[in-house]
DONU-8606 format. One record per residue (C-alpha): residue in one letter; chain; x, y, z. Coordinates in steps of 0.25 Angstrom, whole numbers, padded with zeros to 4 digits. Layout:
<recs>
   type   mol       u       v       w
      A     A       X       Y       Z
...
</recs>
This chain:
<recs>
   type   mol       u       v       w
      M     A   -0420   -0047    0102
      K     A   -0433   -0040    0107
      Q     A   -0426   -0036    0120
      R     A   -0414   -0030    0111
      I     A   -0424   -0022    0103
      L     A   -0432   -0017    0115
      M     A   -0419   -0012    0121
      F     A   -0415   -0005    0108
      L     A   -0428    0002    0108
      I     A   -0426    0006    0123
      L     A   -0412    0012    0120
      I     A   -0417    0020    0108
      S     A   -0429    0025    0117
      I     A   -0419    0029    0128
      F     A   -0409    0036    0118
      S     A   -0421    0043    0111
      C     A   -0426    0048    0125
      R     A   -0412    0053    0129
      K     A   -0410    0060    0116
      D     A   -0424    0067    0117
      N     A   -0421    0071    0131
      G     A   -0408    0077    0127
      V     A   -0414    0085    0116
      E     A   -0425    0090    0126
      N     A   -0414    0094    0136
      D     A   -0407    0102    0125
      I     A   -0420    0109    0121
      S     A   -0423    0113    0135
      K     A   -0410    0121    0136
      I     A   -0413    0129    0124
      K     A   -0416    0144    0128
      V     A   -0428    0151    0122
      D     A   -0431    0165    0125
      Y     A   -0445    0170    0125
      I     A   -0456    0175    0134
      I     A   -0471    0173    0134
      E     A   -0478    0187    0130
      R     A   -0492    0188    0135
      F     A   -0498    0197    0125
      D     A   -0512    0192    0129
      I     A   -0510    0198    0143
      A     A   -0504    0211    0138
      F     A   -0515    0213    0128
      G     A   -0525    0211    0139
      K     A   -0519    0222    0147
      A     A   -0517    0231    0135
      T     A   -0522    0246    0136
      V     A   -0523    0257    0127
      S     A   -0510    0263    0133
      N     A   -0502    0250    0132
      L     A   -0508    0244    0119
      P     A   -0497    0251    0110
      D     A   -0486    0244    0118
      L     A   -0493    0231    0117
      K     A   -0494    0233    0102
      K     A   -0480    0236    0101
      A     A   -0475    0224    0109
      Y     A   -0485    0215    0101
      P     A   -0487    0221    0087
      F     A   -0491    0208    0081
      M     A   -0502    0206    0090
      F     A   -0510    0219    0085
      F     A   -0515    0221    0071
      E     A   -0511    0235    0067
      K     A   -0525    0238    0060
      Y     A   -0532    0238    0073
      P     A   -0531    0251    0082
      D     A   -0527    0250    0097
      S     A   -0542    0252    0100
      F     A   -0545    0238    0094
      W     A   -0535    0232    0103
      I     A   -0540    0239    0116
      A     A   -0554    0234    0112
      K     A   -0549    0220    0111
      I     A   -0542    0221    0124
      N     A   -0555    0226    0131
      D     A   -0564    0216    0123
      T     A   -0570    0206    0133
      L     A   -0567    0194    0125
      Q     A   -0552    0198    0125
      Q     A   -0552    0201    0139
      E     A   -0558    0187    0142
      L     A   -0547    0180    0134
      T     A   -0537    0188    0141
      F     A   -0542    0185    0154
      E     A   -0543    0170    0152
      T     A   -0530    0169    0145
      N     A   -0523    0176    0156
      K     A   -0530    0167    0167
      I     A   -0526    0154    0160
      F     A   -0512    0159    0156
      S     A   -0509    0167    0168
      E     A   -0495    0160    0167
      F     A   -0489    0154    0155
      K     A   -0478    0146    0161
      E     A   -0480    0132    0156
      E     A   -0483    0137    0142
      N     A   -0470    0145    0142
      I     A   -0462    0133    0146
      E     A   -0468    0125    0135
      I     A   -0466    0136    0125
      N     A   -0452    0137    0129
      K     A   -0450    0122    0127
      L     A   -0456    0123    0113
      F     A   -0446    0134    0109
      Q     A   -0434    0127    0115
      H     A   -0438    0115    0106
      L     A   -0440    0124    0094
      K     A   -0427    0130    0096
      Y     A   -0420    0116    0097
      Y     A   -0426    0111    0084
      F     A   -0426    0124    0077
      P     A   -0414    0132    0081
      E     A   -0419    0144    0072
      F     A   -0432    0145    0081
      K     A   -0433    0159    0087
      T     A   -0441    0160    0100
      P     A   -0453    0169    0097
      R     A   -0461    0178    0106
      V     A   -0472    0171    0113
      I     A   -0485    0179    0114
      T     A   -0498    0175    0121
      T     A   -0511    0181    0116
      T     A   -0526    0179    0115
      S     A   -0533    0177    0102
      N     A   -0548    0176    0104
      V     A   -0546    0160    0105
      D     A   -0540    0159    0091
      Y     A   -0537    0144    0093
      R     A   -0533    0143    0078
      N     A   -0521    0151    0081
      K     A   -0517    0148    0095
      V     A   -0503    0150    0093
      I     A   -0496    0158    0082
      V     A   -0481    0156    0080
      T     A   -0471    0165    0071
      D     A   -0456    0165    0071
      T     A   -0456    0176    0081
      I     A   -0469    0176    0089
      V     A   -0478    0165    0096
      L     A   -0493    0169    0099
      I     A   -0501    0160    0109
      S     A   -0516    0163    0110
      L     A   -0518    0159    0124
      D     A   -0533    0160    0123
      T     A   -0533    0147    0115
      Y     A   -0526    0140    0126
      L     A   -0536    0142    0138
      G     A   -0540    0128    0140
      S     A   -0549    0119    0131
      D     A   -0561    0121    0140
      H     A   -0560    0136    0141
      E     A   -0573    0144    0139
      F     A   -0567    0152    0127
      Y     A   -0566    0139    0119
      E     A   -0581    0136    0119
      G     A   -0586    0133    0105
      I     A   -0572    0128    0101
      Q     A   -0572    0113    0098
      Q     A   -0566    0104    0108
      Y     A   -0555    0098    0099
      L     A   -0549    0112    0097
      R     A   -0551    0116    0112
      Q     A   -0543    0105    0117
      D     A   -0530    0111    0113
      F     A   -0534    0125    0119
      N     A   -0525    0122    0131
      R     A   -0512    0129    0136
      D     A   -0504    0116    0135
      Q     A   -0506    0117    0120
      I     A   -0499    0131    0118
      V     A   -0485    0125    0116
      V     A   -0491    0114    0107
      D     A   -0498    0124    0098
      L     A   -0485    0132    0097
      A     A   -0477    0120    0093
      G     A   -0487    0117    0082
      A     A   -0486    0131    0077
      Y     A   -0471    0130    0077
      A     A   -0472    0116    0070
      D     A   -0480    0123    0059
      K     A   -0468    0133    0057
      F     A   -0457    0122    0056
      I     A   -0464    0111    0048
      F     A   -0463    0112    0033
      Q     A   -0472    0104    0024
      Q     A   -0478    0105    0011
      Q     A   -0493    0108    0010
      N     A   -0500    0097    0016
      K     A   -0508    0089    0005
      T     A   -0511    0075    0011
      L     A   -0516    0071    0025
      L     A   -0502    0065    0027
      D     A   -0496    0079    0025
      E     A   -0505    0084    0035
      M     A   -0502    0073    0045
      I     A   -0487    0074    0043
      Y     A   -0488    0089    0045
      F     A   -0494    0089    0058
      G     A   -0486    0076    0062
      K     A   -0474    0085    0060
      Q     A   -0481    0096    0069
      L     A   -0483    0086    0080
      Y     A   -0469    0081    0079
      F     A   -0464    0095    0080
      K     A   -0472    0096    0093
      D     A   -0465    0083    0098
      Q     A   -0452    0090    0096
      V     A   -0454    0104    0101
      I     A   -0465    0101    0112
      P     A   -0461    0087    0117
      F     A   -0466    0091    0131
      K     A   -0480    0091    0126
      T     A   -0489    0078    0125
      D     A   -0492    0072    0111
      A     A   -0507    0075    0114
      E     A   -0504    0090    0116
      K     A   -0495    0091    0104
      I     A   -0507    0086    0095
      G     A   -0518    0092    0103
      Y     A   -0524    0079    0107
      T     A   -0530    0075    0120
      N     A   -0522    0063    0126
      E     A   -0534    0054    0122
      Q     A   -0534    0059    0108
      L     A   -0519    0056    0107
      E     A   -0521    0042    0112
      W     A   -0532    0040    0102
      A     A   -0523    0044    0091
      K     A   -0512    0034    0096
      S     A   -0522    0023    0098
      N     A   -0528    0024    0084
      E     A   -0515    0027    0076
      I     A   -0516    0014    0069
      E     A   -0530    0016    0065
      I     A   -0529    0030    0061
      W     A   -0517    0027    0052
      R     A   -0524    0015    0046
      F     A   -0536    0024    0043
      F     A   -0527    0035    0036
      I     A   -0520    0024    0027
      E     A   -0533    0016    0023
      E     A   -0540    0029    0020
      E     A   -0528    0034    0012
      L     A   -0528    0047    0019
      L     A   -0513    0050    0021
      F     A   -0511    0055    0006
      S     A   -0525    0061    0004
      T     A   -0526    0075    0001
      D     A   -0541    0075    0005
      S     A   -0543    0089    0011
      K     A   -0552    0084    0022
      L     A   -0542    0075    0029
      P     A   -0535    0086    0037
      N     A   -0548    0090    0043
      R     A   -0550    0075    0046
      F     A   -0537    0072    0052
      I     A   -0528    0084    0054
      N     A   -0536    0097    0058
      P     A   -0541    0099    0072
      A     A   -0554    0091    0074
      P     A   -0562    0084    0085
      F     A   -0558    0071    0078
      S     A   -0552    0065    0066
      K     A   -0561    0061    0055
      F     A   -0559    0047    0051
      Y     A   -0574    0046    0048
      L     A   -0575    0034    0057
      E     A   -0584    0037    0068
      E     A   -0577    0030    0079
      I     A   -0564    0035    0076
      D     A   -0568    0049    0073
      K     A   -0575    0050    0086
      E     A   -0563    0046    0094
      S     A   -0551    0052    0086
      P     A   -0545    0065    0089
      G     A   -0543    0076    0078
      Q     A   -0531    0078    0070
      I     A   -0527    0063    0070
      G     A   -0519    0065    0057
      K     A   -0509    0074    0065
      Y     A   -0507    0063    0075
      M     A   -0504    0053    0064
      G     A   -0495    0063    0057
      W     A   -0487    0064    0070
      Q     A   -0485    0049    0071
      I     A   -0480    0049    0057
      V     A   -0470    0060    0059
      K     A   -0465    0054    0072
      A     A   -0463    0040    0065
      Y     A   -0455    0048    0054
      M     A   -0446    0054    0064
      E     A   -0444    0041    0071
      R     A   -0440    0034    0059
      N     A   -0432    0044    0052
      D     A   -0419    0052    0055
      V     A   -0426    0066    0052
      S     A   -0424    0079    0060
      F     A   -0436    0086    0066
      K     A   -0433    0098    0057
      D     A   -0433    0089    0045
      L     A   -0446    0082    0049
      L     A   -0453    0096    0048
      Q     A   -0449    0097    0034
      A     A   -0451    0083    0030
      D     A   -0461    0079    0019
      P     A   -0474    0072    0024
      K     A   -0473    0060    0015
      D     A   -0459    0058    0019
      I     A   -0462    0058    0033
      F     A   -0474    0048    0031
      N     A   -0465    0039    0022
      Y     A   -0453    0038    0031
      S     A   -0461    0038    0044
      N     A   -0465    0023    0042
      Y     A   -0477    0027    0051
      K     A   -0485    0016    0057
      P     A   -0495    0018    0068
      K     A   -0491    0013    0082
      K     A   -0498    0000    0086
</recs>
């Protein structure tokens, strides 16, 4: 009997892998038409004579209330020149990023046929790491000076837990997250569970549209942090249940378990010292994955599903 069950599970796994490979093969054939527009380089080379042409090509990059003299002064500002120099040095070519962005757009087009390929524009933003990428229906902006490498001198004074994602391999991850926010619908989050499920949806969205990235990259963890979360999943879940946190509306809980932080705040010294931040997102991810494994629900329907329904029908249990 055990051998039959094992053979059945193996056959299911083989069938699932073949199905996934077939989907990825179909996605790889989708054509998306766009180019990477290096506004950061163009702005660095702008002069009084060609600035009007640049403003005409990129009107959304210039505030009308500022005269041309303001922009010329910005171009000649030593800090801006340093940003431009370092950005051009590190991103002298954009080949790998372009390949990943192309794959992201192919996946978005596959799952959302209504998706229109946007203009993709790179820029600098005085290291505005809270707005590393901006996504609209027609334009994608990527602030390259927020992806120069976690140890870059420009980031001195910024906490390490934030800096660890200031690497070029996170560009497509951040883009996928921004698109997830556009496609996910959920009523205003009130409980910790609402927050967990929202970000669980976001991470599952990344599973679908950037399957070529690692789980650690998708959630912004180091490999060690991801392994800690996996190894302690049972204890984390027990803590959430015993402390009755899931349906709590305590406004402090997102800062403890959802928002970026050097560690998650269990208020248990040994655990806090070792845990990564945002552990609630990781747990929400596991709940959403369990829900999709146990229910015949489309990817699109998941993005609209009610958090309580996802939780109730997931039958989530931490893996031992």
